[in-house]
Structures are given as C-alpha cells and as structure tokens.
C-alpha positions as CSV (number, residue, x, y, z in Angstrom):
1,R,25.6,-37.5,2.1
2,S,21.7,-37.6,2.9
3,S,20.5,-39.9,4.8
4,D,17.5,-40.6,2.7
5,L,18.8,-42.1,0.1
6,H,20.6,-45.5,-0.9
7,T,22.6,-46.4,-4.0
8,K,21.6,-49.2,-6.5
9,H,24.8,-50.4,-5.6
10,G,25.1,-52.3,-3.2
11,D,27.8,-51.7,-0.6
12,K,29.9,-50.6,-3.4
13,K,31.9,-47.2,-2.0
14,Y,34.7,-46.3,-5.1
15,F,33.2,-45.4,-8.4
16,E,35.0,-44.1,-11.3
17,L,35.5,-40.8,-12.5
18,D,32.3,-40.1,-15.1
19,A,30.5,-43.2,-13.9
20,S,27.0,-43.4,-13.3
21,I,25.1,-43.5,-9.8
22,E,21.3,-44.9,-8.9
23,F,20.2,-43.7,-5.7
24,T,16.4,-44.4,-4.2
25,C,15.0,-42.9,-1.9
26,K,14.6,-44.7,2.2
27,P,10.4,-45.7,3.1
28,G,8.5,-42.7,3.5
29,F,10.3,-40.3,1.0
30,K,10.0,-39.0,-2.4
31,K,12.2,-39.1,-5.2
32,P,12.8,-35.3,-7.2
33,E,13.3,-36.1,-10.7
34,S,15.8,-38.1,-11.1
35,L,18.2,-40.3,-8.8
36,I,21.1,-40.9,-10.9
37,T,23.9,-38.8,-11.0
38,K,27.7,-39.1,-12.0
39,C,30.7,-39.2,-10.3
40,K,32.5,-35.8,-11.6
41,Q,36.5,-34.4,-10.4
42,D,34.9,-32.9,-7.5
43,G,32.9,-35.5,-6.3
44,I,29.3,-36.4,-6.4
45,I,26.5,-34.5,-6.3
46,Y,23.4,-36.2,-4.4
47,P,20.2,-35.9,-5.2
48,T,17.1,-34.7,-2.3
49,C,14.7,-37.2,-0.9
50,I,11.9,-35.5,-0.1
51,N,9.9,-36.2,3.2
52,I,6.0,-37.7,2.8
53,S,5.3,-38.5,6.3
54,P,1.9,-38.4,7.1
55,C,0.5,-35.4,9.0
56,R,-1.2,-36.2,13.0
57,I,-3.6,-33.7,13.4
58,T,-3.5,-33.1,17.7
59,Q,-5.6,-32.1,19.8
60,E,-3.5,-29.1,21.7
61,A,-2.8,-27.7,18.2
62,M,-7.1,-27.6,17.3
63,D,-7.2,-26.5,20.6
64,T,-4.7,-23.6,20.2
65,H,-7.1,-22.4,16.7
66,N,-10.2,-23.3,18.4
67,L,-11.1,-25.9,16.1
68,E,-11.8,-29.0,15.4
69,L,-12.3,-32.2,13.0
70,E,-15.0,-31.8,10.6
71,D,-15.9,-35.4,10.7
72,E,-16.5,-35.9,14.4
73,P,-17.9,-37.6,16.9
74,D,-15.0,-40.9,15.1
75,P,-12.5,-38.6,13.8
76,K,-9.1,-39.9,12.4
77,T,-6.3,-38.4,13.1
78,M,-3.5,-38.9,10.7
79,Y,-3.7,-37.9,7.2
80,Q,-1.0,-39.2,4.1
81,N,0.6,-36.2,2.3
82,N,-1.6,-34.8,-0.3
83,E,-4.4,-35.3,1.5
84,T,-7.1,-32.5,2.5
85,V,-8.5,-32.1,6.2
86,K,-11.5,-30.4,6.7
87,F,-11.8,-28.4,9.6
88,K,-14.9,-26.4,11.8
89,C,-14.6,-23.8,14.6
90,K,-15.3,-24.8,17.8
91,Q,-19.0,-24.0,18.6
92,K,-18.6,-19.3,19.4
93,Y,-15.5,-19.1,16.6
94,F,-15.9,-17.6,12.7
95,E,-14.0,-18.8,10.3
96,A,-11.2,-16.5,9.2
97,G,-10.9,-17.8,5.5
98,S,-10.8,-21.5,4.2
99,L,-11.7,-24.9,6.9
100,E,-9.4,-26.8,4.1
101,E,-6.1,-27.4,4.3
102,K,-3.7,-30.2,2.6
103,C,-1.0,-32.7,3.9
104,L,1.6,-31.1,2.7
105,N,5.5,-33.3,3.3
106,G,4.4,-34.2,6.7
107,K,3.2,-30.8,7.5
108,I,-0.2,-28.8,8.0
109,M,-0.7,-25.7,8.3
110,Y,-3.7,-25.0,10.4
111,P,-6.7,-22.6,9.8
112,K,-7.4,-19.6,11.5
113,C,-10.8,-19.4,13.8
114,M,-12.1,-16.6,16.1
115,R,-13.3,-15.3,18.6
116,E,-15.4,-11.9,17.1
117,K,-16.4,-12.9,13.3
118,P,-13.3,-11.2,11.0
119,C,-13.8,-8.7,8.2
120,L,-12.8,-10.3,4.5
121,V,-11.3,-8.3,2.5
122,T,-11.7,-9.0,-1.0
123,E,-11.1,-8.1,-4.9
124,K,-14.8,-7.4,-5.2
125,F,-14.7,-5.1,-2.2
126,F,-11.5,-3.9,-3.0
127,A,-12.5,-2.3,-6.9
128,E,-16.2,-1.0,-5.7
129,F,-14.4,1.4,-3.7
130,N,-11.4,2.4,-5.7
131,I,-9.2,1.1,-2.8
132,E,-6.3,-0.7,-1.7
133,L,-4.3,-2.0,0.9
134,S,-1.6,0.2,2.0
135,P,1.8,-2.0,1.3
136,E,2.1,-3.2,4.9
137,Y,-2.1,-4.6,5.1
138,K,-1.0,-5.6,1.4
139,N,-1.7,-9.7,0.9
140,K,-4.7,-10.0,3.5
141,T,-8.0,-11.5,3.4
142,Y,-9.3,-10.8,6.8
143,L,-9.1,-8.6,9.4
144,E,-9.5,-8.9,13.2
145,H,-12.3,-7.8,15.3
146,H,-10.3,-4.6,16.5
147,E,-7.8,-4.7,14.1
148,T,-7.2,-0.9,12.3
149,V,-6.0,-1.0,8.7
150,T,-5.6,1.5,6.2
151,F,-6.3,2.1,3.3
152,K,-5.4,4.2,0.1
153,C,-7.0,5.3,-2.9
154,R,-6.0,2.9,-6.3
155,E,-3.7,5.0,-8.8
156,G,-5.8,7.5,-10.8
157,Y,-8.1,8.1,-7.5
158,K,-8.7,10.2,-5.0
159,E,-10.2,10.2,-1.4
160,H,-14.3,11.6,-2.0
161,M,-14.5,14.1,0.4
162,R,-17.8,12.9,1.8
163,S,-16.1,9.6,2.4
164,A,-15.5,7.5,5.3
165,N,-11.1,7.5,7.2
166,M,-9.0,5.9,5.4
167,S,-7.8,4.3,9.0
168,Q,-10.7,1.7,9.2
169,V,-11.1,-0.8,12.2
170,C,-13.0,-4.0,12.2
171,E,-15.9,-4.4,14.7
172,K,-17.9,-7.8,15.0
173,G,-17.2,-8.1,11.4
174,V,-18.2,-5.1,9.7
175,I,-15.6,-2.6,8.4
176,S,-16.6,0.7,6.8
177,Q,-14.7,1.7,3.5
178,P,-13.8,4.9,2.3
179,Q,-14.6,5.5,-1.5
180,C,-12.3,7.1,-3.8
181,I,-13.1,8.7,-7.3
182,P,-11.6,9.6,-10.1
183,D,-9.0,11.9,-10.0
184,S,-9.6,14.7,-12.9
185,T,-6.2,15.8,-12.3
186,A,-4.1,13.3,-12.7
187,I,-1.8,13.4,-15.5
188,S,-2.2,10.9,-18.4
189,K,0.5,8.5,-19.4
C-alpha cells in the first residue's frame, strides 16, 4: 500500500468483495484520474498519488550549471509545481538552449551555460544544406565549444565535392557545414 494515500473509510481494514474503496492523497500529492478502486479476489489495486512538492533552487546547483536567477537581487528559492523558473547565465558564460524551466513534481531540469559560445544546430540549418546529424548526435540542438560532430546527407542527396568535410568541430559558436546536392543517380521509389 502506498504511503501517500488515506482511505475515506476511517480505520476500516477489511472490505467485502467488489466493495468500492475511495482514497484521498496526503497533502503535497495530487490525485490521478480516479481514487476509487474495488476490492477484488486477488486484493486491492491501489491508486497512485503524484508528488507535487515545490522545487528548491540551490546555489550549489546554480554554480554547477553557471547560472543565476533572473529575478536578482532578491530571488526566491522555492517554486511551486508547474511554476516557471527564469535563469540567466553568469557573466562570461553563454546559454545553450532555453533558460526557462518548469518545476515539475518537485524536480527542475537546470539549463546549461557554457564558458565558450555553443554552436546551434537547427532544422533550418539542416534544410538549407540538405544535411542531418548522424544517428549518434540525433536530438542535439547545440554543440559545445571544441565538440566534434558528424553530418550526413539527407536521403536522395550526395556530398558536394567542394563542400566542407562531413565531420566538423564547433569553434566559439561557429561550425562549418557540409553541403549536399540532389543525387541524380538515386533510384526513385
């Protein structure tokens, strides 16, 4: 039985077969779709309550990620579930993605700020040069300074002979991009 639940039936411990049992979540937890279950032959299937604890923003975590809270000089350190936290990078650091994160179920994903400017790789970047990231880099939206990445041509395209190399290194926010051109030898389906 989950410790985040109470029954609405007081101290009652035994229920008849097929009897409905209603639960409530303890403070700090929210209920799922239903908190009503039935007593079955093989026991009770207990509903689950979801922790909605607030998020505590610590200076240690912010230092680790090179962050400050945007609402300085008097920042709050507790945020309620679903509340947006706005960060900013410390001086001489660059953002790598969004600096806004939501407090979700007592946890927050801290954004990342880097010493050197990252390289952004967007869908527009890929479409313009008919390239995509090789599978091991899929889902990346930025590359760190000195990070090497390998591109590949999109299906139906081939590497342009005067293009940059398919493996590139991010240097202070700049990355050379290879270019792919339509492959006239590709078999149409």
